[in-house]
Structures are given as structure tokens and as C-alpha cells.
C-alpha positions, -999 to +999 in steps of 0.1 A: +000+000+000+014+034-010+018+059+018-012+076+033-008+108+051-036+112+076-029+147+087-001+173+080+004+207+095+015+223+063+047+245+067+058+250+032+088+261+013+099+255-022+127+267-044+104+277-073+086+303-051+098+331-028+099+315+006+078+342+021+049+331-001+047+296+014+056+297+050+023+285+063-012+276+048-031+259+076-037+223+086-058+196+068-064+159+068-068+145+032-057+108+030-054+095-005-040+065-024-010+086-036+028+079-030+042+099-001+060+123-025+028+130-046+008+133-014+031+160+001+027+182-030-010+174-032-018+184+004+001+217-001-020+223-033-053+216-015-045+238+014-037+267-008-067+259-031-090+264+000-075+300+002-080+306-035-043+310-041-047+298-076-012+302-091+005+287-061-020+258-060-015+250-097+022+247-091+018+222-063-007+201-082+016+200-112+044+188-089+021+161-076+013+149-112+050+148-120+057+127-090+028+103-099+014+108-134-017+087-128-027+103-095-063+114-103-068+138-075-038+158-085-056+166-118-089+171-099-073+198-078-057+216-107-091+218-125-105+238-096-076+263-097-086+282-129-119+298-118-132+317-088-162+296-077-182+326-065-180+347-097-190+339-133-169+312-151-138+326-168-120+296-181-135+262-189-108+252-215-079+248-191-099+224-167-110+203-196-075+201-210-063+190-176-088+162-175-079+151-209-042+148-198-054+123-171-074+102-197-092+104-229-127+101-215-145+100-182-144+062-179-107+061-184-101+088-159-124+072-133-105+040-136-075+058-122-094+067-090-090+036-069-113+044-039-150+053-038-141+087-022-116+096-049-140+085-076-166+107-060-144+138-061-135+131-097-171+125-108-180+159-093-155+178-115-166+157-144-199+173-140-184+208-134-164+207-166-189+187-188-191+200-224-229+203-222-249+229-203-240+264-194-217+272-165-246+279-141-262+246-147-229+228-144-222+245-110-255+232-098-247+197-111-213+199-093-231+208-061-255+179-064-225+155-070-208+169-039-240+165-019-241+128-029-204+125-018-212+141+015-240+118+021-216+089+016-189+104+037-206+127+062-176+128+086-149+135+061-137+171+066-125+177+030-157+163+015-176+186+039-156+218+032-158+213-006-194+206-004-199+238+017-181+258-011-201+240-038-233+252-020-220+288-020-210+285-057-244+272-067-263+298-048-245+325-067-250+307-100-287+305-094-290+340-079-305+326-048-312+354-024-329+333+003-295+329+023-306+292+029-275+278+010-252+302+028-266+291+062-262+254+054-227+260+041-218+280+071-231+253+095-211+227+077-179+247+078-185+256+115-186+218+122-152+213+106-138+245+124-148+231+158-127+200+151-098+219+134-097+256+140-066+258+117-085+244+087-081+270+058-113+259+040-135+259+071-124+293+082-126+307+047-160+294+038-175+305+072-166+340+062-181+338+028-213+321+042-219+348+068-207+378+048-236+401+055-246+426+082-270+402+100-250+370+101-214+384+103-212+380+141-213+342+135-180+345+116-159+368+138-141+339+156-133+323+122-121+356+108-097+362+136-083+326+132-080+329+094-061+362+098-033+343+115-031+308+099-025+314+062+001+342+059+013+327+026-018+336+004-029+371-003-066+363-006-065+345+028-050+375+045-076+397+029-107+376+036-111+383+074-117+419+065-150+408+050-161+402+086-141+431+101-158+455+077-191+443+088-182+453+124-167+486+115-132+475+125-114+500+103-079+496+116-080+459+109-096+466+075-069+491+065-038+473+078-048+437+070-054+446+034-020+463+033-005+429+043-026+412+016-016+437-011+021+433-003+019+395-005+002+397-039+027+422-051+056+400-042+040+371-061+030+390-092+049+383-124+045+399-159+014+385-175-004+377-142-037+393-133-033+419-105-067+410-091-055+402-056-035+434-054-065+454-068-090+439-045-070+443-013-059+478-024-095+488-029-107+475+005-076+489+023-082+524+010-118+522+022-105+513+057-081+544+057-110+567+046-132+554+075-104+560+099-100+597+087-065+588+077-067+606+043-029+605+038-031+567+041-060+567+016-039+588-009-010+564-005-034+536-016-042+557-047-004+560-055-001+522-051-029+518-077-011+543-100+021+522-098+001+490-103-017+504-133+016+515-149+034+483-141+007+457-151-010+476-179-041+456-169-078+467-170-084+454-135-057+478-122-069+508-143-105+504-134-095+500-097-076+532-099-106+551-112-127+536-083-103+546-055-099+581-070-137+586-072-143+571-037-116+595-022-134+625-036-169+614-023-157+602+011-135+633+019-158+658+001-126+674-012-145+683-044-124+681-075-137+682-111-117+670-141-122+656-176-143+624-176-136+602-206-163+587-228-170+552-213-158+562-178-173+541-150-205+554-134-186+562-101-162+585-119-191+604-135-209+605-102-179+619-083-174+646-109-212+654-107-211+657-069-180+679-072-198+701-097-227+706-073-203+711-044-185+739-063-216+755-077-212+744-113-247+731-119-244+730-157-216+704-154-237+686-128-265+684-152-242+671-179-230+643-156-266+635-146-274+630-182-245+606-186-256+586-156-291+584-170-278+568-201-255+544-182-284+534-159-307+530-190-332+555-176-356+577-196-342+608-212-362+631-190-349+614-157-330+645-146-333+671-119-362+690-133-354+695-169-321+714-172-298+738-156-323+766-155-352+745-142-350+764-109-364+796-127-396+778-137-425+762-119-414+729-104-420+700-127-432+666-115-403+644-105-399+617-132-410+583-118-379+562-109-380+526-119-394+503-093-368+486-071-374+452-085-373+466-121-339+484-118-320+453-130-290+437-116-272+450-085-246+466-107-272+486-127-291+493-095-260+509-081-257+531-112-295+540-108-289+550-072-260+572-081-282+589-107-309+596-081-284+608-056-269+633-080-303+643-092-313+649-055-283+671-048-291+692-079-327+696-068-315+705-032-291+731-048-320+746-067-342+749-035-365+719-043-357+700-012-390+681-009-384+666-044-348+658-035-359+639-004-386+620-024-360+610-050-335+598-023-363+577-007-366+560-040-329+554-040-331+539-005-358+515-017-336+503-046-306+499-024-326+479+001-336+456-027-300+447-034-279+421-018-269+433+017-236+452+019-205+430+020-176+453+014-168+489+007-199+510+001-215+503-033-227+527-045-199+547-032-222+571-013-248+551+007-283+564-001-295+563+035-265+585+046-272+611+018-309+611+027-300+618+063-277+646+053-304+663+031-330+658+058-307+674+084-300+704+062-338+707+058-343+708+097-360+674+098-337+661+124-358+632+137-362+618+102-325+625+096-315+605+127-336+575+115-319+576+081-284+577+096-293+549+120-306+527+091-272+533+074-254+523+105-274+491+108-262+481+073-227+496+076-216+497+113-193+525+123-194+545+091-180+578+104-202+602+084-233+583+095-221+583+132-214+621+130-247+627+112-267+607+137-250+624+166-258+659+152-294+649+143-301+634+178-286+664+194-308+688+173-338+666+181-331+669+219-317+634+224-285+643+240-277+609+255-279+592+220-258+620+205-231+615+232-231+577+225-225+582+188-198+608+193-181+584+218-182+556+193-167+579+166-138+590+189-127+553+194-113+553+158-116+586+141-081+603+135-092+630+110-103+665+113-132+668+139-168+668+123-190+699+130-203+697+164-180+669+175-169+675+212-133+673+220-139+645+246 
């Protein structure tokens, strides 16, 4: 019998990779029929795969294949390393080519998997990479195959964790918004976590399963664990901030993502996607902005500028546009500039808000028209019919699309930004009631979207802007309610904390105002907000 390895605490190093990249990736138990040499590489690959370290995992699985060319699970693992399971399929060709290297057809490949468990894993990826059916249907078929395997091996931690991930993947493929798959996946992963708190898959998938404002507290323990056990993989270092951001832990969000960015930067080579750098850089900048550390946020912009110049990759250039736009909106350091044709909606929005903030309503109207086109709204969906509408009798506000009819979450975010800019134009023209009505429509659309699970998207939360407009209109009780609604969705957002404190104070609720100011002072390092007490 060839060597079986029941459990290995994976402390990794390999000459082909910088040593810092593979110091530690967690602890897993995955016995197979492989030789001891192939098994060693295989375990490294699986542990890294659990943390979505695609490039690193591929290298380990290929080493396992070289050590034992007929080791079926080495090919199984590599097929799972070319696509993010929680986003749309990017590459089916490579996984199918890998299976073809193992054998000419499914029967030949299955014959190389000597145990029922190994056959089950292989059958699952045969369904995932079948040549029939679109990617959504194949992900559901993969989930069904993993469910059957889990029924057969309910106590196997690797079967359980990969089944949990399959549930999350199928839920995204089916646009399931019930949260039932996430709860089931989270429960499965929690069971493994209780047995092995250093399991990279269990900790990772708990975070993905509970990545929303309501369920995030269930993942906080796993997030703290994951932050320590997989320092070799950028995505693993970043992932705990999905839960930290749900708790408003801005220092952790900022600095954990700098670590993740630096790991990804060290690993990057010419021709690679900079997605791990871009993702952690984006979230890290958001953390610095919420701390009031605007110098740190500007440093993240400079890091994006360097990344865009070095990689010449669209992911980097689009990320650069995002962090520049977010900086303007979050700091309210209004700055207008040329906006290229085809610019992202957030860039148009930031320019439009800057135009309102500096009194250039004609430019704001032009930006509003561009947002209307991007959001596929009617041509008259603007702030009252043009730059001089404030000189005429108020026109009826164009009916915004119902929340359910606004399309995908991406398009809904664009619709919301359109309504927010339109509302700011209306407010600037003295039509505050119409502005508030439009913002309430934006709030309804935002509440129809998937709950927040990262940096604010749209980049200005509609509840927060509604609170600000209500406060300026002297409707302090309503303003406080809007700010509190924003804080329920995005805890510890400083502008909402400050807005709520001011609104409660103006409404005569001094105790609540003091509580919000006290919460803000625990992390805010920037210039004091208006009305913010010194201590």
C-alpha cells in the first residue's frame, strides 16, 4: 500500500517560489492512495486551493502529477484552480484540457481513481467541466454531486468543506437570495472549524457564508483565526476583512489589506492578473478613509497608479478610477476633471457631486445625463429638466423605476447614483422636498440589493445622503432615523455616526448624541466633524 498521510500541518517552502509566499497555509487531513511524494505536494495544493491561491495551488498540483502521473486527484485539484467559484466562469478550457491529460474520457479517468471517495471527487468535477450545459447549470450539477459524496462520507472534513463551497457557488450561479444555501454551508464549515480551528477551508467558507450585516457576528471567531493561519496567500490575508468591515473594525480593514496587497505584489509576475492586489488595495483604501487617515488613503491611490503603470491591466486601471472617485466622495474634497467617454459610473458620479459642491450646476446636469444613459433611464430622468429649471415652476419628478425593475445589482448601483446626483441638484435649486422623495426611491432600490458585504457600493450610501439632506432641511428626527438605518447596514461609518449624533442632538436626544460621538472617537483620526466634542 502506498503511503497515506492522515494529517499534515503544512509548513511549506519550495525553491520555485519566494519562501515568504509559502511559510504556512493551515492544517488539513486528506488521506489518498498517492505515493508519499505526490501526497506531500497534493496536500500543499489543496490547502492553498482552500484559500483561493490559484497560481500557487496549480504549481503544487503539477508537482504531484510529475511525482505520480496517474494520481487522479492531482488533476482534480488543478481543474479547480482556474476559476473563482463565487463569480462567473472565466475559463473552462484549461480544466477540460487537464482532465484530458489524465485520460481520454470520463471512464478512463475514473478507472485511475482507486477508492469510492476519490471516484466521487473526480465525478464531481466531471459534472463541473462537462461539455454540455452552461456554467450555471454545471455548477448546480457539481453541487449535487458533492451533496451525494457528502451523504456517503458525512464525517470527512475535506468532503464537507468542498461541499460547503459548492453550496455557495451554486447559490451565486442561481442568484439565490434566500440565504438558505449560505446558512447550510456556514453550518457545515463551522462543524469542521470546531474540530480543526486551523483548517483553511473551514475558516474561509464560514466568512463567505456569513458575509452580510445580520450574520457576520457568527464568523468573527473564524475571521480572527483565518487572519493568522494562512500568511502565505494574499486572498486568505484579505478575507477576514469581509467580517471586520461588517463590524466597522477600520484599523484591521486598512492594515490587514496592506499585508494582503504586499503578499500579492511579491508574487505577481509579468502577465499575471493583478486582481489580488487590486481587491485588497481597494478595500484597504476604504478602511483608511473610514479612519479619517486621508494620507493613508492617498497612499493607496499612489499604489494603484504604480500597479496600473506596471501591469497595464484593465483590473488595475478600473480600480484606480474607483479609488480616486471614492476618495473625492468620502472626503468631500471636491475636484472636477475631464471624464472620458466610457468612464465608469462612479467616476461620472464623483465629478457630478464635485460640480454641485462647487456650484457648477451646468456640469452637474451634464454628468446626470450621462448617468441616466448608463443606468438606461428615460431621457427626462433628470433634476427638473435642465440647468435653468429652478427659474420655472417645479416640474413633476420623473417616476424612478421600481426597485425590482432596476435590473442587476450593478445597474441598481448606477440608478442609485443617478438619483443621488439628481437629488443634490434639486436641493441646490431649493427643491428639497423633491430631492428627499427621490432619495427615498434610491433607498428603496438599495434595500432591494444584496446586503452590503464590502466597501460602500454605491460609493455614497443612499441612507446616509438622505440623512444629510433631511438634516439640512431641519427634519432632524427623520435624519436621525436615516443615519441609524445606514449604521445598521454599515456599522461605524463615520459620516453616519457624526450625522446621527448631530441629528439626535438637534432633536433633543443628548444621550444618544453622546453615545455616537463616543463611538466615533474610538477610531476617528481625522479633522473633527462639525459639532464633535473634544472628549
